[in-house]
One Martini backbone bead per residue (centre of mass of N, CA, C, O) as a GRO file, in nm:
protein
  367
    1MET     BB    1  -3.387  -4.116  -3.346
    2SER     BB    2  -3.445  -4.428  -3.300
    3LYS     BB    3  -3.665  -4.622  -3.087
    4LEU     BB    4  -3.525  -4.864  -3.129
    5PRO     BB    5  -3.352  -5.101  -3.020
    6LEU     BB    6  -2.992  -5.152  -2.951
    7LEU     BB    7  -2.746  -5.367  -3.098
    8VAL     BB    8  -2.410  -5.453  -3.026
    9ILE     BB    9  -2.183  -5.637  -3.226
   10ALA     BB   10  -1.877  -5.802  -3.131
   11ALA     BB   11  -1.657  -5.905  -3.398
   12GLY     BB   12  -1.390  -6.133  -3.525
   13GLY     BB   13  -1.147  -6.282  -3.766
   14THR     BB   14  -1.361  -6.534  -3.780
   15GLY     BB   15  -1.617  -6.750  -3.848
   16GLY     BB   16  -1.646  -6.844  -3.550
   17HIS     BB   17  -1.754  -6.553  -3.474
   18MET     BB   18  -1.953  -6.462  -3.714
   19PHE     BB   19  -2.181  -6.674  -3.736
   20PRO     BB   20  -2.322  -6.628  -3.458
   21ALA     BB   21  -2.363  -6.328  -3.504
   22GLN     BB   22  -2.552  -6.359  -3.744
   23ALA     BB   23  -2.771  -6.525  -3.603
   24LEU     BB   24  -2.846  -6.306  -3.397
   25ALA     BB   25  -2.916  -6.082  -3.596
   26GLU     BB   26  -3.162  -6.222  -3.720
   27VAL     BB   27  -3.332  -6.235  -3.459
   28MET     BB   28  -3.329  -5.934  -3.370
   29LEU     BB   29  -3.466  -5.822  -3.621
   30ALA     BB   30  -3.729  -5.996  -3.584
   31ARG     BB   31  -3.774  -5.834  -3.291
   32GLY     BB   32  -3.716  -5.513  -3.360
   33TRP     BB   33  -3.421  -5.450  -3.391
   34ARG     BB   34  -3.125  -5.295  -3.391
   35VAL     BB   35  -2.810  -5.357  -3.580
   36LYS     BB   36  -2.467  -5.370  -3.495
   37LEU     BB   37  -2.137  -5.412  -3.635
   38SER     BB   38  -1.824  -5.466  -3.472
   39THR     BB   39  -1.527  -5.435  -3.669
   40ASP     BB   40  -1.286  -5.528  -3.893
   41ALA     BB   41  -1.146  -5.585  -4.195
   42ARG     BB   42  -1.135  -5.893  -4.152
   43GLY     BB   43  -1.433  -5.933  -4.056
   44ALA     BB   44  -1.573  -5.802  -4.311
   45ARG     BB   45  -1.542  -6.060  -4.496
   46TYR     BB   46  -1.805  -6.205  -4.333
   47THR     BB   47  -2.066  -6.000  -4.418
   48GLY     BB   48  -2.224  -6.093  -4.682
   49ALA     BB   49  -2.466  -6.263  -4.513
   50PHE     BB   50  -2.570  -6.036  -4.382
   51PRO     BB   51  -2.805  -5.845  -4.320
   52ASP     BB   52  -2.877  -5.539  -4.451
   53ALA     BB   53  -2.973  -5.404  -4.171
   54VAL     BB   54  -2.687  -5.421  -4.090
   55GLU     BB   55  -2.454  -5.222  -3.936
   56ILE     BB   56  -2.128  -5.150  -4.040
   57GLU     BB   57  -1.844  -5.118  -3.815
   58GLN     BB   58  -1.526  -5.000  -3.851
   59ILE     BB   59  -1.260  -5.089  -3.632
   60THR     BB   60  -0.979  -5.036  -3.462
   61SER     BB   61  -0.738  -5.300  -3.434
   62ALA     BB   62  -0.535  -5.563  -3.263
   63THR     BB   63  -0.251  -5.794  -3.260
   64PHE     BB   64   0.018  -5.991  -3.122
   65ALA     BB   65   0.024  -6.235  -3.349
   66ARG     BB   66   0.115  -6.007  -3.553
   67GLY     BB   67   0.399  -5.902  -3.673
   68GLY     BB   68   0.626  -5.694  -3.578
   69LEU     BB   69   0.764  -5.496  -3.345
   70LEU     BB   70   0.615  -5.239  -3.429
   71ALA     BB   71   0.330  -5.350  -3.444
   72LYS     BB   72   0.324  -5.442  -3.143
   73ALA     BB   73   0.376  -5.154  -3.021
   74LEU     BB   74   0.093  -5.040  -3.156
   75VAL     BB   75  -0.148  -5.196  -3.034
   76PRO     BB   76  -0.248  -5.022  -2.788
   77PHE     BB   77  -0.311  -4.769  -2.968
   78ARG     BB   78  -0.517  -4.899  -3.157
   79ILE     BB   79  -0.715  -4.990  -2.938
   80LEU     BB   80  -0.763  -4.714  -2.810
   81GLY     BB   81  -0.868  -4.574  -3.062
   82GLY     BB   82  -1.108  -4.766  -3.107
   83THR     BB   83  -1.243  -4.719  -2.830
   84LEU     BB   84  -1.293  -4.415  -2.857
   85SER     BB   85  -1.459  -4.436  -3.117
   86ALA     BB   86  -1.682  -4.618  -2.996
   87ALA     BB   87  -1.769  -4.423  -2.772
   88ILE     BB   88  -1.865  -4.193  -2.953
   89ARG     BB   89  -2.082  -4.357  -3.101
   90MET     BB   90  -2.243  -4.432  -2.836
   91LEU     BB   91  -2.316  -4.140  -2.757
   92ARG     BB   92  -2.485  -4.091  -3.018
   93ASP     BB   93  -2.573  -4.420  -3.010
   94ARG     BB   94  -2.725  -4.588  -2.774
   95PRO     BB   95  -2.696  -4.883  -2.644
   96ASP     BB   96  -2.862  -5.143  -2.479
   97VAL     BB   97  -2.652  -5.360  -2.598
   98VAL     BB   98  -2.342  -5.546  -2.559
   99ILE     BB   99  -2.183  -5.799  -2.768
  100GLY     BB  100  -1.934  -6.054  -2.745
  101PHE     BB  101  -1.747  -6.306  -2.964
  102GLY     BB  102  -1.467  -6.232  -3.009
  103GLY     BB  103  -1.180  -6.117  -3.074
  104TYR     BB  104  -1.000  -5.835  -3.122
  105PRO     BB  105  -1.240  -5.663  -3.262
  106SER     BB  106  -1.409  -5.658  -2.972
  107ILE     BB  107  -1.264  -5.460  -2.781
  108PRO     BB  108  -1.369  -5.171  -2.833
  109ALA     BB  109  -1.674  -5.211  -2.767
  110LEU     BB  110  -1.638  -5.336  -2.486
  111GLY     BB  111  -1.464  -5.109  -2.371
  112ALA     BB  112  -1.675  -4.887  -2.410
  113ALA     BB  113  -1.903  -5.020  -2.241
  114TRP     BB  114  -1.740  -5.017  -1.978
  115MET     BB  115  -1.691  -4.712  -1.958
  116LEU     BB  116  -2.022  -4.648  -1.995
  117ARG     BB  117  -2.198  -4.864  -1.843
  118LEU     BB  118  -2.312  -5.083  -2.024
  119PRO     BB  119  -2.478  -5.330  -2.123
  120ARG     BB  120  -2.307  -5.659  -2.101
  121MET     BB  121  -2.171  -5.932  -2.308
  122ILE     BB  122  -2.075  -6.275  -2.362
  123HIS     BB  123  -1.968  -6.517  -2.617
  124GLU     BB  124  -1.861  -6.855  -2.596
  125GLN     BB  125  -1.787  -7.116  -2.818
  126ASN     BB  126  -1.583  -7.255  -2.642
  127GLY     BB  127  -1.434  -7.458  -2.380
  128VAL     BB  128  -1.231  -7.212  -2.404
  129LEU     BB  129  -1.130  -6.916  -2.343
  130GLY     BB  130  -1.056  -6.656  -2.496
  131ARG     BB  131  -0.858  -6.393  -2.455
  132VAL     BB  132  -1.078  -6.173  -2.463
  133ASN     BB  133  -1.296  -6.312  -2.286
  134GLU     BB  134  -1.115  -6.336  -2.040
  135ILE     BB  135  -1.092  -6.032  -1.985
  136PHE     BB  136  -1.429  -5.985  -1.977
  137ALA     BB  137  -1.572  -6.188  -1.781
  138THR     BB  138  -1.539  -5.974  -1.520
  139ARG     BB  139  -1.684  -5.714  -1.714
  140VAL     BB  140  -1.971  -5.847  -1.717
  141ASP     BB  141  -2.312  -5.948  -1.681
  142ARG     BB  142  -2.273  -6.189  -1.901
  143VAL     BB  143  -2.219  -6.550  -1.968
  144ALA     BB  144  -2.208  -6.724  -2.266
  145CYS     BB  145  -2.227  -7.073  -2.371
  146GLY     BB  146  -2.163  -7.309  -2.626
  147THR     BB  147  -1.988  -7.494  -2.446
  148TRP     BB  148  -2.012  -7.802  -2.244
  149PRO     BB  149  -1.801  -7.722  -2.056
  150THR     BB  150  -1.666  -7.407  -1.938
  151THR     BB  151  -1.382  -7.244  -1.870
  152LEU     BB  152  -1.378  -7.035  -1.577
  153PRO     BB  153  -1.346  -6.801  -1.377
  154GLU     BB  154  -1.347  -6.730  -1.069
  155GLY     BB  155  -1.690  -6.637  -1.004
  156VAL     BB  156  -1.794  -6.726  -1.284
  157GLU     BB  157  -2.101  -6.744  -1.455
  158GLY     BB  158  -2.254  -6.965  -1.676
  159VAL     BB  159  -2.454  -7.002  -1.979
  160HIS     BB  160  -2.608  -7.258  -2.155
  161VAL     BB  161  -2.690  -7.207  -2.511
  162GLY     BB  162  -2.502  -7.237  -2.732
  163ASN     BB  163  -2.459  -7.223  -3.086
  164PRO     BB  164  -2.535  -7.023  -3.315
  165VAL     BB  165  -2.724  -7.056  -3.614
  166ARG     BB  166  -2.799  -7.019  -3.917
  167GLY     BB  167  -3.075  -7.023  -4.116
  168SER     BB  168  -2.955  -7.235  -4.321
  169VAL     BB  169  -2.931  -7.449  -4.093
  170LEU     BB  170  -3.214  -7.457  -3.964
  171GLU     BB  171  -3.359  -7.564  -4.227
  172ARG     BB  172  -3.179  -7.855  -4.153
  173THR     BB  173  -3.302  -7.970  -3.915
  174GLY     BB  174  -3.287  -8.302  -3.897
  175ALA     BB  175  -3.204  -8.418  -4.153
  176GLY     BB  176  -3.228  -8.676  -4.328
  177TYR     BB  177  -3.059  -8.987  -4.310
  178ILE     BB  178  -2.837  -9.154  -4.531
  179ALA     BB  179  -2.707  -9.434  -4.529
  180PRO     BB  180  -2.459  -9.614  -4.603
  181GLY     BB  181  -2.384  -9.770  -4.934
  182ASP     BB  182  -2.455  -9.913  -5.259
  183TYR     BB  183  -2.416  -9.590  -5.326
  184PRO     BB  184  -2.414  -9.277  -5.337
  185MET     BB  185  -2.160  -9.079  -5.161
  186ASP     BB  186  -2.097  -8.819  -4.924
  187LEU     BB  187  -1.814  -8.603  -4.872
  188LEU     BB  188  -1.709  -8.370  -4.616
  189VAL     BB  189  -1.438  -8.124  -4.630
  190MET     BB  190  -1.317  -7.925  -4.346
  191GLY     BB  191  -1.054  -7.687  -4.247
  192GLY     BB  192  -1.081  -7.405  -4.218
  193SER     BB  193  -0.891  -7.101  -4.160
  194GLN     BB  194  -0.699  -7.298  -3.990
  195GLY     BB  195  -0.491  -7.551  -4.054
  196ALA     BB  196  -0.568  -7.697  -4.353
  197ARG     BB  197  -0.332  -7.852  -4.489
  198ILE     BB  198  -0.340  -8.138  -4.361
  199LEU     BB  199  -0.606  -8.220  -4.497
  200SER     BB  200  -0.487  -8.193  -4.790
  201ASP     BB  201  -0.263  -8.417  -4.741
  202VAL     BB  202  -0.436  -8.680  -4.610
  203ILE     BB  203  -0.727  -8.726  -4.740
  204PRO     BB  204  -0.694  -8.803  -5.037
  205PRO     BB  205  -0.523  -9.067  -4.987
  206ALA     BB  206  -0.731  -9.198  -4.800
  207ILE     BB  207  -0.954  -9.224  -5.013
  208ALA     BB  208  -0.789  -9.368  -5.244
  209ALA     BB  209  -0.748  -9.639  -5.046
  210LEU     BB  210  -1.007  -9.739  -5.094
  211PRO     BB  211  -1.211  -9.953  -5.193
  212MET     BB  212  -1.345  -9.969  -5.504
  213ASP     BB  213  -1.647 -10.040  -5.424
  214MET     BB  214  -1.655  -9.763  -5.267
  215LEU     BB  215  -1.519  -9.536  -5.441
  216ARG     BB  216  -1.731  -9.535  -5.682
  217ASN     BB  217  -1.953  -9.381  -5.474
  218ILE     BB  218  -1.774  -9.128  -5.429
  219ARG     BB  219  -1.827  -8.789  -5.312
  220VAL     BB  220  -1.639  -8.479  -5.301
  221SER     BB  221  -1.616  -8.212  -5.057
  222HIS     BB  222  -1.340  -7.973  -5.071
  223GLN     BB  223  -1.197  -7.752  -4.839
  224ALA     BB  224  -0.947  -7.536  -4.978
  225ARG     BB  225  -0.696  -7.359  -5.003
  226ASP     BB  226  -0.574  -7.185  -5.257
  227GLU     BB  227  -0.274  -7.312  -5.247
  228ASP     BB  228  -0.417  -7.623  -5.254
  229GLY     BB  229  -0.640  -7.670  -5.470
  230THR     BB  230  -0.496  -7.777  -5.729
  231ARG     BB  231  -0.358  -8.034  -5.609
  232VAL     BB  232  -0.613  -8.165  -5.497
  233ALA     BB  233  -0.772  -8.184  -5.761
  234GLU     BB  234  -0.558  -8.347  -5.917
  235TYR     BB  235  -0.552  -8.595  -5.731
  236TYR     BB  236  -0.840  -8.681  -5.766
  237ALA     BB  237  -0.833  -8.707  -6.079
  238GLU     BB  238  -0.597  -8.918  -6.096
  239ASN     BB  239  -0.793  -9.121  -5.907
  240GLY     BB  240  -1.102  -9.099  -6.001
  241ILE     BB  241  -1.234  -8.868  -5.821
  242ASN     BB  242  -1.526  -8.718  -5.721
  243ALA     BB  243  -1.452  -8.362  -5.705
  244ASP     BB  244  -1.507  -8.065  -5.504
  245VAL     BB  245  -1.287  -7.783  -5.513
  246GLN     BB  246  -1.281  -7.525  -5.257
  247PRO     BB  247  -1.222  -7.247  -5.053
  248PHE     BB  248  -1.549  -7.195  -5.043
  249PHE     BB  249  -1.863  -7.275  -4.903
  250HIS     BB  250  -2.193  -7.139  -4.940
  251ASP     BB  251  -2.337  -7.455  -4.898
  252VAL     BB  252  -2.293  -7.626  -4.637
  253PRO     BB  253  -2.571  -7.721  -4.540
  254ARG     BB  254  -2.631  -7.893  -4.790
  255ARG     BB  255  -2.381  -8.074  -4.790
  256MET     BB  256  -2.422  -8.186  -4.506
  257SER     BB  257  -2.712  -8.308  -4.545
  258GLU     BB  258  -2.589  -8.507  -4.787
  259ALA     BB  259  -2.399  -8.646  -4.595
  260GLN     BB  260  -2.243  -8.935  -4.458
  261LEU     BB  261  -1.966  -8.766  -4.410
  262VAL     BB  262  -1.754  -8.575  -4.187
  263ILE     BB  263  -1.448  -8.385  -4.229
  264SER     BB  264  -1.302  -8.204  -3.945
  265ARG     BB  265  -1.272  -7.965  -3.764
  266SER     BB  266  -1.341  -7.842  -3.408
  267GLY     BB  267  -1.508  -7.606  -3.443
  268ALA     BB  268  -1.779  -7.460  -3.309
  269SER     BB  269  -1.947  -7.424  -3.575
  270SER     BB  270  -1.920  -7.709  -3.680
  271ILE     BB  271  -2.048  -7.850  -3.441
  272ALA     BB  272  -2.319  -7.706  -3.453
  273ASP     BB  273  -2.398  -7.803  -3.739
  274LEU     BB  274  -2.377  -8.113  -3.683
  275THR     BB  275  -2.598  -8.114  -3.445
  276VAL     BB  276  -2.840  -7.987  -3.601
  277ILE     BB  277  -2.835  -8.185  -3.847
  278GLY     BB  278  -2.692  -8.470  -3.810
  279ARG     BB  279  -2.363  -8.591  -3.825
  280PRO     BB  280  -2.110  -8.773  -3.895
  281ALA     BB  281  -1.759  -8.772  -3.763
  282ILE     BB  282  -1.432  -8.656  -3.831
  283LEU     BB  283  -1.204  -8.529  -3.590
  284ILE     BB  284  -0.941  -8.263  -3.626
  285PRO     BB  285  -0.776  -8.100  -3.421
  286PHE     BB  286  -0.623  -7.801  -3.373
  287ALA     BB  287  -0.317  -7.794  -3.224
  288ALA     BB  288  -0.288  -7.453  -3.212
  289ALA     BB  289  -0.508  -7.406  -3.030
  290ALA     BB  290  -0.615  -7.227  -2.789
  291GLY     BB  291  -0.616  -7.430  -2.516
  292ASP     BB  292  -0.719  -7.675  -2.680
  293HIS     BB  293  -1.032  -7.622  -2.771
  294GLN     BB  294  -1.094  -7.843  -2.991
  295VAL     BB  295  -1.098  -8.079  -2.798
  296ALA     BB  296  -1.329  -7.975  -2.620
  297ASN     BB  297  -1.540  -7.960  -2.849
  298ALA     BB  298  -1.531  -8.280  -2.923
  299LYS     BB  299  -1.618  -8.446  -2.667
  300GLY     BB  300  -1.925  -8.460  -2.696
  301MET     BB  301  -1.934  -8.631  -2.960
  302VAL     BB  302  -1.767  -8.868  -2.852
  303GLU     BB  303  -1.960  -8.936  -2.608
  304ALA     BB  304  -2.208  -8.972  -2.824
  305GLU     BB  305  -2.102  -9.137  -3.071
  306ALA     BB  306  -2.064  -8.916  -3.334
  307ALA     BB  307  -1.741  -8.936  -3.314
  308VAL     BB  308  -1.409  -8.928  -3.440
  309MET     BB  309  -1.104  -8.870  -3.280
  310ILE     BB  310  -0.799  -8.722  -3.428
  311ASN     BB  311  -0.492  -8.650  -3.400
  312GLU     BB  312  -0.257  -8.505  -3.583
  313ALA     BB  313  -0.026  -8.717  -3.527
  314ALA     BB  314  -0.245  -8.953  -3.638
  315ALA     BB  315  -0.307  -8.807  -3.923
  316ASN     BB  316  -0.301  -9.048  -4.144
  317PRO     BB  317  -0.393  -9.218  -4.414
  318GLU     BB  318  -0.423  -9.499  -4.284
  319ASN     BB  319  -0.613  -9.424  -4.046
  320LEU     BB  320  -0.833  -9.285  -4.217
  321THR     BB  321  -0.914  -9.514  -4.393
  322GLU     BB  322  -1.014  -9.699  -4.166
  323ILE     BB  323  -1.238  -9.503  -4.056
  324ILE     BB  324  -1.397  -9.455  -4.311
  325HIS     BB  325  -1.462  -9.753  -4.368
  326MET     BB  326  -1.607  -9.817  -4.100
  327ILE     BB  327  -1.845  -9.619  -4.145
  328LEU     BB  328  -1.930  -9.685  -4.458
  329SER     BB  329  -1.976 -10.014  -4.379
  330ASP     BB  330  -2.196  -9.909  -4.139
  331GLY     BB  331  -2.504  -9.800  -4.141
  332PRO     BB  332  -2.619  -9.828  -3.848
  333ALA     BB  333  -2.381  -9.681  -3.708
  334ALA     BB  334  -2.404  -9.416  -3.864
  335SER     BB  335  -2.693  -9.355  -3.769
  336LYS     BB  336  -2.619  -9.342  -3.468
  337MET     BB  337  -2.431  -9.101  -3.497
  338ALA     BB  338  -2.639  -8.901  -3.605
  339ARG     BB  339  -2.817  -8.914  -3.350
  340GLY     BB  340  -2.596  -8.821  -3.153
  341ALA     BB  341  -2.561  -8.543  -3.274
  342LEU     BB  342  -2.858  -8.446  -3.248
  343SER     BB  343  -2.870  -8.464  -2.926
  344LEU     BB  344  -2.672  -8.190  -2.913
  345GLY     BB  345  -2.854  -7.993  -3.028
  346LYS     BB  346  -2.908  -7.609  -3.052
  347PRO     BB  347  -3.135  -7.442  -3.235
  348GLU     BB  348  -3.216  -7.223  -2.988
  349ALA     BB  349  -2.965  -7.038  -2.922
  350ALA     BB  350  -3.041  -6.758  -3.039
  351GLU     BB  351  -3.302  -6.723  -2.871
  352THR     BB  352  -3.168  -6.744  -2.595
  353LEU     BB  353  -2.980  -6.502  -2.632
  354ALA     BB  354  -3.202  -6.298  -2.682
  355ASP     BB  355  -3.335  -6.329  -2.405
  356MET     BB  356  -3.091  -6.228  -2.243
  357ILE     BB  357  -3.089  -5.946  -2.365
  358THR     BB  358  -3.372  -5.863  -2.281
  359ASP     BB  359  -3.329  -5.910  -1.976
  360LEU     BB  360  -3.105  -5.698  -1.947
  361THR     BB  361  -3.283  -5.451  -2.021
  362THR     BB  362  -3.495  -5.491  -1.797
  363LYS     BB  363  -3.305  -5.466  -1.553
  364GLU     BB  364  -3.199  -5.181  -1.626
  365THR     BB  365  -3.488  -5.032  -1.609
  366THR     BB  366  -3.537  -5.136  -1.288
  367THR     BB  367  -3.257  -4.989  -1.155
   0.00000   0.00000   0.00000
């Protein structure tokens, strides 16, 4: 067995959990660690950009949020099976640290680490603990927080490290911002993996209603779900708007760095990218987010005057047209928003998290 220290990263469910996990994996590999990712089949869909050196372990897990009565009844047994399987793997190849990034797929590895009394920690991306991290917050050695402040259980202390961003985002840290003006301008629209339909419903007509002297300069990159993509692309085309509509952009950092304005949900990873690159935003929090955490995520950017937040109930084309026009017609104000976003960025988040992991192993060996 290799003598290199081993980190097991437990994450899954959505890109919001997987992107910071990927960022940490990149840093830990560079520091000479072995890295395993423990996830389920759904989380494995997000592993395409993970470094090849990361060993992907698919573990059985489940959630009460999906499926019928039978599926829900089987959830505890599936989780227990996954946890026992993870424990057996850890006995064969003992991790030095296990870190969970949230999502139900992280339960088996964290549960196994708790059973085996291995050094363990969690990273919470949002301002409100997710269900799984809430369960483990009192059962780990460290709690790292991506958004500050983060609501934590009584007696639990968190460390504000920020949300790790991938290397492709770090490469564009503080990329120069070109203020909007009477020349080509880029808008980036990102809906996230959940609740993206409303953005596909209201943003195209909001953009189409802009004054023609502004509209003729606008190029749109719109991330829309498969089932919405065709109608969104057709709407832009029918209104003479230059738009690239795709279900997923593999080059979000490039598109974001070239954008004069980003319209997005306020998921933790999106906020992290916006603040590291430094871009003005219109944020529309996902109303069904657990604990209303997307509102908590957006507050920092709003307070820094880097973003305008609009609730779903008020996110109609008329309101959005007014806000888009206000930002794109005032170059100095847009530049100030970009600087405000950049002031919140924590490009060092992955390194800070890696330091915490190393410190945890040091404390373990000295006790």
